[in-house]
C-alpha positions in Angstrom: 115.8 170.5 109.5 112.3 170.4 108.2 111.0 173.9 107.6 107.5 173.1 108.9 108.9 172.3 112.4 109.0 175.5 114.4 110.3 176.4 117.9 107.6 175.6 120.5 109.4 176.7 123.6 108.8 179.9 125.6 105.6 181.1 123.9 102.5 182.6 125.4 100.2 180.7 125.3 102.4 177.6 125.6 102.5 174.9 122.9 99.6 172.5 122.9 99.9 168.7 122.9 98.6 168.8 119.3 101.4 171.2 118.2 104.0 169.0 119.9 102.5 165.9 118.2 102.4 167.7 114.8 106.1 168.5 115.1 106.9 164.9 116.1 105.0 163.7 113.1 106.9 166.0 110.8 110.2 164.9 112.3 109.4 161.2 111.9 108.3 161.8 108.3 111.5 163.6 107.6 113.9 161.1 109.0 111.9 158.0 107.7 111.4 159.4 104.2 107.7 158.4 104.4 104.9 160.9 104.3 102.5 157.9 104.8 104.1 154.6 105.8 103.1 151.3 104.3 100.9 149.0 106.4 104.0 146.9 107.2 105.7 150.0 108.7 102.6 151.8 110.1 103.0 150.4 113.7 106.7 151.3 114.0 105.9 154.8 112.5 103.1 155.4 115.0 105.3 154.3 117.9 108.1 156.6 116.7 105.7 159.6 116.6 104.5 158.7 120.1 108.0 158.5 121.4 109.2 161.7 119.8 106.1 163.6 121.0 106.6 162.3 124.6 110.3 163.2 124.6 109.5 166.6 123.1 106.8 167.2 125.7 109.2 166.3 128.5 111.8 168.6 127.1 109.5 171.6 126.9 108.3 170.9 130.5 111.8 170.8 131.8 113.4 173.7 130.1 113.9 176.9 132.1 114.6 180.4 131.0 114.7 183.9 132.6 113.5 185.4 129.3 109.9 186.5 129.1 107.6 184.5 126.8 107.3 185.5 123.2 103.9 186.5 121.9 102.7 183.9 119.3 100.8 186.5 117.2 103.7 188.9 117.0 106.2 186.1 116.1 103.8 184.8 113.4 103.5 188.3 111.9 107.3 188.6 111.8 107.6 185.2 110.1 104.9 186.2 107.5 106.9 189.5 106.8 110.2 187.5 106.4 108.5 185.1 104.1 107.0 187.9 102.0 110.4 189.4 101.6 111.9 186.1 100.3 109.2 185.4 97.7 109.7 187.1 94.4 106.9 189.5 93.2 
């Protein structure tokens, strides 16, 4: 899976529509192989991003959990720490 797509569920504050759309764009870019589609494919690309964003939004709205929401800032700090450990000095 694309490394720039991150979990969006069960965070406080919840994922925004922009975050869901950005993840959908990354997904469509990954599976299509296009960072920027040609004019001939632009309409299909845009429709795919819209469809993936809508499906992702529905999924996030319908998921249920008994776990308490994760703190975005704390999770981002943990990710930065993990990334620092992976990168050579």
